[in-house]
Structure formats: C-alpha cells, structure tokens
Rosetta silent file (secondary structure, phi, psi, omega in degrees, C-alpha in Angstrom):
SEQUENCE: XXXXXXXXXXXXXXXXXXXXXXXXXXXXXXXXXXXXXXXXXXXXXXXXXXXXXXXXXXXXXXXXXXXXXXXXXXXXXXXXXXXXXXXXXXXXXXXXXXXXXXXXXXXXXXXXXXXX
SCORE:     score description
SCORE:     0.000 S_00000001
   1 L     0.000  171.776 -179.654   -4.519   -1.536  -59.373 S_00000001
   2 E  -105.347  149.111  176.051   -6.890   -2.852  -56.614 S_00000001
   3 E  -107.002  131.596 -178.792   -8.949   -5.925  -56.621 S_00000001
   4 E  -114.893  123.833  178.828  -12.421   -5.644  -55.116 S_00000001
   5 L   -74.232  177.418  179.652  -14.160   -8.630  -53.640 S_00000001
   6 L   -66.260  -31.553 -178.722  -17.937   -9.210  -53.643 S_00000001
   7 L   -80.917   -0.454  178.091  -18.248   -7.749  -50.149 S_00000001
   8 L    95.312   -1.080  178.536  -16.568   -4.533  -51.259 S_00000001
   9 L   -78.059  128.881 -177.442  -13.249   -5.089  -49.611 S_00000001
  10 E   -99.078  138.298 -175.985  -10.558   -3.714  -51.819 S_00000001
  11 E  -133.175  145.822 -179.234   -7.197   -5.459  -51.836 S_00000001
  12 E   -64.352  154.453 -170.751   -3.914   -4.464  -53.453 S_00000001
  13 L   -59.518  -13.155  179.391   -3.052   -6.121  -56.777 S_00000001
  14 L   -67.579  -13.366  177.255   -0.554   -8.538  -55.176 S_00000001
  15 L   -58.099  142.831  178.449   -3.599  -10.652  -54.333 S_00000001
  16 L   -97.712    7.294  175.755   -3.911  -13.853  -56.200 S_00000001
  17 L   140.020 -173.288 -178.203   -7.622  -13.630  -56.093 S_00000001
  18 H   -60.680  -29.308  179.591  -10.679  -13.729  -53.825 S_00000001
  19 H   -57.941  -46.569  178.637   -9.309  -16.602  -51.854 S_00000001
  20 H   -59.541  -41.377  179.900   -6.450  -14.488  -50.434 S_00000001
  21 H   -65.886  -45.134  179.834   -8.895  -11.759  -49.375 S_00000001
  22 H   -67.050  -36.298 -179.457  -11.124  -14.281  -47.661 S_00000001
  23 H   -65.273  -42.240  178.929   -8.171  -16.011  -46.030 S_00000001
  24 H   -66.435  -35.617  177.997   -7.001  -12.682  -44.511 S_00000001
  25 H   -68.690  -39.324  177.061  -10.553  -12.025  -43.338 S_00000001
  26 H   -61.741  -47.482 -177.965  -10.673  -15.506  -41.760 S_00000001
  27 H   -66.688  -32.443  175.900   -7.276  -14.961  -40.101 S_00000001
  28 H   -64.929  -47.114  179.950   -8.464  -11.534  -38.816 S_00000001
  29 H   -66.379  -34.222  174.456  -11.563  -13.082  -37.388 S_00000001
  30 H   -62.164  -44.460 -179.900   -9.567  -15.949  -35.842 S_00000001
  31 H   -60.915  -43.653  178.815   -7.297  -13.328  -34.203 S_00000001
  32 H   -62.564  -42.308  177.009  -10.391  -11.463  -32.825 S_00000001
  33 H   -60.288  -50.316 -175.724  -11.913  -14.706  -31.505 S_00000001
  34 H   -61.170  -41.729  177.899   -8.664  -15.694  -29.884 S_00000001
  35 H   -60.893  -47.007  179.578   -8.381  -12.242  -28.344 S_00000001
  36 H   -57.441  -32.217  176.115  -11.915  -12.487  -27.025 S_00000001
  37 L   -72.680  -12.513 -178.033  -10.991  -15.798  -25.416 S_00000001
  38 L   103.511   -4.209  178.933   -8.141  -14.065  -23.573 S_00000001
  39 L   -71.407  142.998  178.236   -5.270  -15.283  -25.720 S_00000001
  40 L  -126.166  157.379  177.017   -2.456  -12.761  -26.094 S_00000001
  41 L   -71.356  163.115 -179.720    0.436  -12.334  -28.350 S_00000001
  42 H   -57.817  -43.765  177.710    3.946  -12.994  -27.104 S_00000001
  43 H   -62.940  -37.555  176.979    4.638   -9.295  -26.817 S_00000001
  44 H   -66.416  -39.706 -178.180    1.388   -8.720  -24.887 S_00000001
  45 H   -67.763  -39.831  179.062    2.322  -11.588  -22.534 S_00000001
  46 H   -67.614  -38.153  177.538    5.801  -10.072  -21.960 S_00000001
  47 H   -61.879  -51.939 -179.461    4.256   -6.609  -21.297 S_00000001
  48 H   -56.095  -44.347  178.141    1.699   -8.213  -18.929 S_00000001
  49 H   -64.335  -39.214  179.368    4.451  -10.247  -17.144 S_00000001
  50 H   -66.540  -40.235  176.867    6.578   -7.141  -16.818 S_00000001
  51 H   -65.588  -34.761  179.491    3.632   -5.239  -15.299 S_00000001
  52 H   -65.956  -43.325  177.578    2.964   -8.097  -12.978 S_00000001
  53 H   -62.990  -46.624  179.295    6.573   -8.123  -11.792 S_00000001
  54 H   -59.841  -39.185  179.170    6.505   -4.401  -11.268 S_00000001
  55 H   -69.682  -38.053  176.635    3.335   -4.626   -9.225 S_00000001
  56 H   -61.012  -44.435 -178.454    4.773   -7.570   -7.203 S_00000001
  57 H   -64.131  -42.458  178.116    7.825   -5.443   -6.414 S_00000001
  58 H   -63.028  -38.640  179.809    5.594   -2.499   -5.398 S_00000001
  59 H   -67.109  -44.099  179.690    3.586   -4.861   -3.179 S_00000001
  60 H   -62.842  -40.489  176.421    6.723   -6.242   -1.529 S_00000001
  61 H   -61.245  -42.519  179.308    7.910   -2.683   -0.912 S_00000001
  62 H   -69.298  -30.287  176.365    4.535   -1.726    0.650 S_00000001
  63 H   -71.135  -39.122  177.885    4.685   -4.877    2.843 S_00000001
  64 H   -64.428  -42.852  175.933    8.151   -3.953    4.017 S_00000001
  65 H   -66.993  -35.271  171.866    6.993   -0.443    4.786 S_00000001
  66 H   -62.554  -42.088  175.670    3.991   -1.749    6.604 S_00000001
  67 H   -61.018  -47.440  175.847    6.263   -3.949    8.766 S_00000001
  68 H   -57.979  -43.137 -177.342    8.502   -0.925    9.549 S_00000001
  69 H   -72.734  -31.880  179.359    5.527    1.212   10.458 S_00000001
  70 H   -65.630  -45.763 -179.712    4.002   -1.571   12.568 S_00000001
  71 H   -65.643  -39.631  175.533    7.237   -1.937   14.470 S_00000001
  72 H   -63.869  -39.609  176.460    7.493    1.844   14.914 S_00000001
  73 H   -63.732  -41.558 -179.965    3.934    1.992   16.294 S_00000001
  74 H   -63.030  -42.610  174.331    4.722   -0.826   18.711 S_00000001
  75 H   -59.207  -45.229  179.804    7.851    1.068   19.910 S_00000001
  76 H   -64.138  -38.944  178.860    5.862    4.271   20.340 S_00000001
  77 H   -63.415  -42.960 -178.526    3.139    2.397   22.239 S_00000001
  78 H   -63.848  -48.565 -178.235    5.832    0.875   24.565 S_00000001
  79 H   -58.781  -45.822 -176.517    7.362    4.362   25.123 S_00000001
  80 H   -65.459  -34.340 -179.998    3.960    5.898   25.876 S_00000001
  81 H   -68.709  -40.108  177.887    3.157    3.099   28.364 S_00000001
  82 H   -65.999  -38.281 -179.323    6.564    3.677   30.093 S_00000001
  83 H   -66.248  -44.308  176.113    5.943    7.451   30.185 S_00000001
  84 H   -60.667  -41.725  176.575    2.485    6.909   31.683 S_00000001
  85 H   -65.554  -38.021  175.182    3.957    4.561   34.331 S_00000001
  86 H   -65.253  -42.898  179.567    6.661    7.128   35.147 S_00000001
  87 H   -62.130  -39.563  175.550    4.113    9.862   35.323 S_00000001
  88 H   -62.460  -40.043  176.021    1.997    7.827   37.802 S_00000001
  89 H   -63.930  -45.402  176.942    5.072    7.250   39.846 S_00000001
  90 H   -60.708  -45.426 -179.315    5.972   10.961   39.822 S_00000001
  91 H   -66.299  -31.499  176.478    2.434   11.948   40.882 S_00000001
  92 H   -68.084  -40.486  176.845    2.534    9.448   43.688 S_00000001
  93 H   -65.601  -42.511  177.921    5.811   10.946   44.900 S_00000001
  94 H   -60.300  -42.390 -179.176    4.403   14.497   44.557 S_00000001
  95 H   -66.324  -40.948  179.757    1.357   13.592   46.612 S_00000001
  96 H   -60.083  -45.300 -179.629    3.667   11.951   49.236 S_00000001
  97 H   -67.991  -41.931  178.327    5.861   15.069   49.352 S_00000001
  98 H   -61.537  -40.624  176.223    2.918   17.391   49.478 S_00000001
  99 H   -60.193  -41.048  178.189    1.587   15.418   52.485 S_00000001
 100 H   -71.252  -32.968  176.606    4.999   15.703   54.176 S_00000001
 101 H   -69.930  -40.402  179.104    5.197   19.398   53.554 S_00000001
 102 H   -61.543  -42.294  178.122    1.780   19.879   55.034 S_00000001
 103 H   -63.925  -39.044 -179.504    2.808   17.915   58.176 S_00000001
 104 H   -68.421  -38.473  178.352    6.080   19.935   58.449 S_00000001
 105 H   -66.747  -41.307  179.607    4.196   23.189   58.082 S_00000001
 106 H   -63.357  -46.274  177.424    1.675   22.079   60.755 S_00000001
 107 H   -59.891  -40.610 -176.595    4.601   21.007   63.064 S_00000001
 108 H   -67.843  -41.595  176.417    6.364   24.192   62.389 S_00000001
 109 H   -63.742  -41.023  178.177    3.236   26.217   63.298 S_00000001
 110 H   -68.310  -33.669  175.741    2.747   24.271   66.468 S_00000001
 111 H   -69.458  -38.328  177.579    6.424   24.800   67.432 S_00000001
 112 H   -65.484  -40.425  176.511    6.104   28.459   66.785 S_00000001
 113 H   -68.949  -33.112  177.889    2.993   28.718   68.974 S_00000001
 114 H   -64.873  -39.347  179.644    4.806   26.805   71.771 S_00000001
 115 H   -63.640  -33.638 -173.378    7.642   29.307   71.525 S_00000001
 116 L   -94.124    0.000    0.000    5.372   32.207   71.869 S_00000001
C-alpha cells in the first residue's frame, strides 16, 4: 500500500514513516539548489569535459586550417605581384619594340623614296 504524507505526497509502503518522505524531499531540494549553484554530477562533468575536449580539437583544426589558408593567400599575393612585375616589364619591351618598328618603317619609307 501507499503512505500519504500531510502534503499529499504518496510514498510506497517501504517507507518507515513521514521522516523518510521529508528526507527525500530535502535531498531533492538540496540537489536542485546545488544544480542552481552550478554544481554538476560526476557524469555531467565527464560529459562537459568530453564536449570541451571535442571543441578544443575543433578549434585547433580551425587554427591549422587558418594558418594553411593564410600561407596560401601570401603565396598567391607573391605570385600576383611577380606577374604584375613581369607584365610591366613585357609592356615596357613592347613599347620599346613598337618604337623601333616605327623607326624602321620610317627609315624604310625614306629609303624607298630615295630609290625612286
């Protein structure tokens, strides 16, 4: 049968009386207060520590990826700078050759006129 305390809480007959019901209520309240203070059970602490370790590992992976990407960006910027320098050099040579071609065409035209 069930034993019912003054507050209406029913307890299985293994209870030795109202004291056991109130003791369990006090223990339950103590656990709730401890939880509100941030205290955790051993299992909860293990779970939280495991989660912390997983997040730390993810963070380290992201940091390594960031380093690799930063290095890649630097290499790409160096290559781009080298290409721009080469392009400027090629354009300078093209202008030089275009000027020489114009001079040769002019000289050719003058020589052709002298022959005629």
